[in-house]
C-alpha positions, 0 to 999 in steps of 0.5 A, a space after each residue: 211200261 209200268 212194272 206190276 208186282 208179281 203177286 198183284 199181277 197174278 192175284 188180279 188175273 186169277 179168275 180168268 187165268 184158266 181160260 186164258 191159258 186153255 182157250 186164248 193160248 190153247 195150251 191143252 197139248 202142253 198140259 197133256 205132254 207135262 202129264 205124260 212125262 211124269 212117271 213114277 213106279 209108286 202111286 203116292 209119290 211126292 211132287 213139288 210144284 213151283 208156281 202152281 197157280 190154279 193147278 192146270 198142270 195137276 188136273 191130268 196128273 191127278 187123273 194119272 196118279 190120284 194118290 200123288 202127294 203134292 206140295 204146291 208153291 205160289 205167291 198169289 193167294 188168289 191163285 192158291 185159293 182157286 186151286 184149293 177150291 178145285 181139289 179139296 180132297 187131294 193130298 196138297 200141301 200149300 206153301 204161300 209165298 216166294 219160292 226164293 224164300 220158302 223152304 220146300 223140304 226134301 225127298 221129292 221124286 218129281 219137281 215141276 214148274 210150268 210157265 213160272 220161271 221166265 221172270 228171272 235172270 241167270 243168277 236168280 234161276 241158278 239159285 232156284 235150280 240149286 234149291 230144286 236140286 236139293 229138294 230132290 232125292 237121288 234119281 229125282 226128276 225136274 220137269 220145266 215147261 216154259 217160254 223160250 227165246 229164239 235167239 241169244 240177242 232176244 234174251 239179252 235184250 229182254 234182260 236189259 230192258 228189265 234192268 232199264 225199267 227197274 232203274 227208271 222206276 226205282 225198283 231195288 234188286 230183290 224185288 220181283 215184278 212181272 216181266 218176261 225174260 225167256 232164255 234160249 233153250 241152250 241157256 236153260 240147258 247150260 244152267 241146269 247142267 251147272 246146277 248138277 243135273 246129270 242128264 238134261 234134255 228137251 223133251 218137247 218143243 213148240 215154236 216159243 215153248 219147251 219142256 226140259 227134263 233134268 234128272 238128278 
């Protein structure tokens, strides 16, 4: 298979992305659970959304917290354009680019990522988790919903396959191409704890998806 650059991959699929996630993959329950897990005493709390895409996870959050202030990060301009069209009057700060490179700022009450971080190895994930941890204020919460591997063997196989494909296609380290690398739930929990999160648990799990709740 030929690897596709991450931004090109999602730009090319922006128009049909919502239907793919909600109809083809039937993920309504997933997004409802994400919204249920987001809790804050303030109506205008601050939320960091990593890999926000077209904002599928934000629809229910805006219904629950109309005054929430969102910082949305994504490297697909077309995905962000879709999000802007959906919510022209909401408090959203758009950050266009890689969340490895951009500064998120700090003082967020909640950080959120849905189906976005399963493209990276352990070292890359730890780097991101540390950025997320630093962006949260004390007692902040990180909610990550993503694919999971059902075995360590599957996790290691996909990692080795990505290395092989990158070598075959002369892709240097540091460039991100679309390839799924789901980790086991145990690996995810270990990495979040290594980052410094004090309370990490699986809030909800389906066959190949889990939502992790990590408190600072």
